[in-house]
Each structure stands twice: as structure tokens, then as C-alpha cells.
C-alpha positions in Angstrom: 89.2 111.1 74.5 91.1 108.9 77.3 89.8 109.1 81.0 93.0 110.1 83.3 92.7 108.0 86.4 92.9 109.8 89.6 92.9 108.0 93.3 92.5 109.8 96.4 94.6 108.2 98.9 96.5 107.2 102.5 96.2 104.6 104.4 95.0 107.5 107.7 91.4 107.9 108.3 90.2 111.8 108.3 92.5 113.4 105.9 90.1 114.5 103.9 89.9 112.5 101.1 87.0 112.0 100.2 86.0 115.4 101.0 89.1 116.2 98.1 87.9 113.6 95.6 84.5 114.9 95.2 84.9 118.8 95.0 88.2 117.5 93.0 85.0 115.5 90.7 82.8 118.8 90.9 85.2 121.8 90.1 86.1 119.7 86.8 83.0 119.1 85.7 81.9 122.7 86.3 85.1 123.1 83.8 83.7 121.4 81.4 85.2 118.3 81.9 83.5 114.5 81.4 84.0 113.0 85.3 83.1 109.7 86.5 83.8 109.6 90.4 84.0 105.7 91.8 83.5 105.1 95.5 85.5 102.3 96.7 85.1 103.4 99.9 82.3 100.5 102.2 81.7 103.3 104.4 80.1 105.0 100.7 80.5 108.9 102.1 81.8 109.8 98.6 78.3 108.2 97.3 76.8 110.1 99.8 77.9 113.4 99.0 77.4 113.5 95.7 73.9 111.9 95.4 72.0 113.3 98.6 71.1 110.6 99.5 72.1 109.6 103.2 70.5 105.9 102.7 72.8 104.1 100.7 70.3 101.1 100.5 68.6 102.7 97.5 72.3 101.7 95.3 72.1 97.9 97.1 72.7 95.3 94.3 73.6 98.7 92.2 77.1 99.3 93.1 81.4 99.2 92.5 81.2 95.8 94.1 78.9 93.7 90.9 80.2 96.1 88.9 83.7 94.3 89.8 81.8 91.5 89.7 80.6 91.9 86.1 84.0 93.1 85.3 82.0 95.8 83.6 80.9 99.5 85.1 79.1 100.5 82.5 75.0 99.5 83.9 76.6 100.5 87.5 76.5 104.8 86.3 74.9 107.0 88.1 74.2 110.8 87.0 74.3 113.5 88.8 74.8 116.1 86.3 75.6 115.9 82.9 79.3 116.3 83.4 79.5 114.1 86.4 78.8 110.7 87.0 79.4 108.4 90.0 79.1 104.5 90.8 78.4 104.0 94.4 79.7 102.0 97.2 78.3 100.6 100.2 79.3 98.0 103.1 79.3 95.0 101.0 81.8 96.2 98.7 84.0 94.5 101.2 83.3 90.9 100.1 85.1 92.0 96.7 87.7 89.7 97.5 85.4 86.6 98.3 85.0 86.7 94.5 86.0 84.3 92.0 87.4 84.9 88.4 90.4 84.3 86.2 91.6 88.3 86.8 93.5 88.5 89.0 91.9 90.0 92.4 94.2 93.2 92.3 93.3 94.5 88.9 89.3 93.7 89.3 88.7 97.8 89.1 91.0 98.0 86.6 88.9 95.8 84.4 85.6 97.0 85.2 86.6 100.4 83.9 88.4 100.0 81.1 85.2 99.9 79.0 84.4 102.9 79.5 87.8 104.7 79.5 87.1 106.6 76.5 83.7 108.1 77.4 85.4 110.6 80.3 88.3 113.3 81.1 88.9 112.2 84.3 87.8 108.9 86.5 88.4 109.7 90.5 88.1 106.6 92.8 87.9 107.9 96.3 89.6 105.0 98.5 89.3 104.2 102.2 91.5 105.0 105.0 93.8 101.7 105.4 95.7 98.6 102.5 92.9 96.9 101.9 92.0 95.3 98.5 90.0 98.1 97.3 92.9 100.3 97.8 95.3 98.2 96.0 92.8 97.5 92.8 92.3 101.6 92.9 95.7 102.0 92.4 96.0 99.2 90.0 93.8 100.9 87.8 95.1 104.6 88.0 97.7 106.8 86.4 98.4 108.8 89.4 97.3 109.3 93.0 96.8 112.4 95.5 98.4 111.7 98.7 96.3 113.7 101.2 98.0 115.1 104.5 96.5 116.3 107.4 98.5 118.6 109.0 99.3 115.7 112.2 102.0 114.0 112.9 100.2 110.8 112.0 99.7 111.2 109.2 102.7 112.4 108.6 104.4 109.8 109.4 101.9 107.4 107.1 103.6 109.1 103.8 106.4 106.9 103.4 104.8 104.0 104.2 102.2 104.5 101.6 104.9 105.2 99.1 106.1 101.9 99.4 102.7 100.9 98.8 102.8 102.7 95.0 105.6 101.5 94.5 104.4 98.1 95.3 101.7 98.8 93.0 104.1 99.6 89.8 106.1 96.8 90.6 103.6 94.4 91.0 102.0 95.5 87.1 101.1 99.3 87.3 105.0 100.4 86.4 103.7 104.4 84.3 101.3 104.7 88.3 102.8 108.4 89.4 102.3 110.4 92.4 100.6 114.1 91.1 101.1 114.9 95.0 101.0 115.2 98.3 97.7 117.9 99.5 97.9 119.2 102.6 94.5 119.0 104.1 92.8 120.3 107.2 95.8 123.1 108.4 95.0 125.2 111.6 96.8 128.2 110.7 97.0 129.3 114.3 98.7 126.0 115.2 102.7 126.7 114.8 102.8 122.3 114.6 100.7 122.1 111.9 102.9 125.1 110.1 106.3 123.3 110.7 104.6 119.8 109.4 103.8 120.9 106.2 107.2 123.1 105.9 108.8 119.8 106.5 107.1 117.9 104.2 107.6 120.8 101.7 111.5 120.1 102.7 111.6 116.2 102.5 109.6 115.7 99.3 110.1 118.8 97.2 108.5 119.2 94.2 105.7 116.6 95.4 104.3 118.4 97.5 101.6 121.3 96.0 101.8 124.9 96.5 98.1 124.7 97.5 97.2 123.9 101.7 93.4 123.6 102.6 92.4 124.9 105.7 89.9 123.9 107.8 86.7 125.6 106.9 83.2 125.7 108.3 81.6 125.0 104.7 83.8 122.6 104.0 83.2 120.6 107.2 79.4 121.0 105.9 79.3 119.6 102.7 78.2 116.5 104.7 75.3 118.3 105.6 74.2 120.3 102.1 76.4 117.4 99.7 78.1 119.6 96.7 74.6 119.9 94.2 72.0 122.4 95.6 74.8 123.8 98.4 74.3 127.1 99.4 78.0 127.1 100.5 79.9 125.7 97.6 81.4 128.6 96.5 82.8 129.0 100.1 83.5 125.4 100.2 85.6 125.3 97.0 87.7 128.7 96.8 90.3 126.9 98.2 90.6 124.3 95.7 90.4 126.5 93.0 94.0 126.8 93.4 94.6 123.1 93.8 92.5 121.8 90.8 95.0 124.2 88.5 97.6 122.8 90.1 96.4 119.5 89.2 95.5 119.6 86.0 99.0 120.9 85.1 100.8 117.9 86.9 98.8 115.3 84.8 99.1 117.5 81.9 95.4 117.8 81.1 95.5 121.8 81.4 
């Protein structure tokens, strides 16, 4: 097998990138796929979500930053379950731009995962809420990107600008990168503007938007408290994401 690499991104905070990346990793692993989740956000929230650790100090010098400096992620992979592995991040990740290497700094991540792509079905990458070097590295290493769209005006405004960033990655050395789709998240069924924005994005971007729409749920909001593993509310938290994962598998030709 050769891993399909998928980034979860938009240059906007609070749109559900980390939650969606973590739940996608969990659900794919539950289906029997071998999954590696990589945290490329120095906040380390995906690390906390999957590992169950609140204190990132336990991962000091054992993160994706050190993996990119070494040029190989192998020694930095942690095990959550048999099918779900992860590479943590911490605040020092922002220093990766200072690393000196013959490899272009936009391709540190691509180089680091090259040796383990045959070990996984999927490699999923969580990105920070800006067009940083971490985000560019994720796009340059990916086959697909899932764009997260909170049904709010600022998120809507960010979509075309992020598409420009995807085009930039394609032009700069990753010609096979594709947008897997736009996932509407954190919608509020009681608000007409949420419904109108979903329909507007569906009209403007047609087949790119997933049919599944993720609404706000308390169980999803409490993932930061319970994490993914041994979560008593995991069924309620993942119920809506199950249909989205079905769509994703169809779109990346992995079903």
C-alpha cells in the first residue's frame, strides 16, 4: 500500500480543522485502515486530542519538528491504537523555518514522510490557522486537501484565498494536489444565515462541497475534554462524520 496524504486546512481559526482531522483519523482506523495523523500546528491540539495528554512537555524533542530536521519521521511516531498512530507537535514547531538543509524548506515534511508512506493507508495532516510554513509544507506533501468551512462570513471569504494557496502549491512542485472537497462545519440549524451560506458555497463551488454538513453538537464540543480514545460520547461525537468519511473515501478513490 501507498498512503494517501490528506491535509485539513483553511487560513482561518475555529473552523473545525483539528476536530475533523482527529475524527477522520479515528473513523478510518476503526474501519481497519492504517492511519498516521501528523500535527503541524504548534498549538498541539491534535496531539492532545489523540494522545490524551494535556501537557505537551511529555513530547519535548520528540515532535514533527525534530522529524523534519532529521529528514525522517520514523523515530517520532507514537502509537494511540493498533491502527492509529500519530506524530506530535509543540510550540517549538514554529522554529522549523530556521532549519538549514539542502532540501527546500517548503518540502521538509514531504521528505520526512517519504520513508513510511508504504506503511500506512492514510496520512492525515492538521494545519495551523494561517498560511505559514507549516501549512505550505503540508500542501506540498499532500495528495488531497479538505477545506473546512465554518458557516460564517469570514470563513466564506477565506475560501477563494485558500484556493489560491493550493494553486501556488501545484505550481511550485506538487502538480497532483487536488481539493478533496469543502466541508461545512459548526452550522447552527436555528440560524438562517448558516443555511444561506451553505447554499451559497454549494452554488459557487458546486461538486466541491461535501453533501454532509456538520452541525454544532455538545458531544463534539466536549472532545477537547474527553479526547478520542475512551470517550463515553464518541458515538454521538462521530455520528455526523460517518457519512462525510464515506464521501471522502469515494473522492480519494480508497473505498
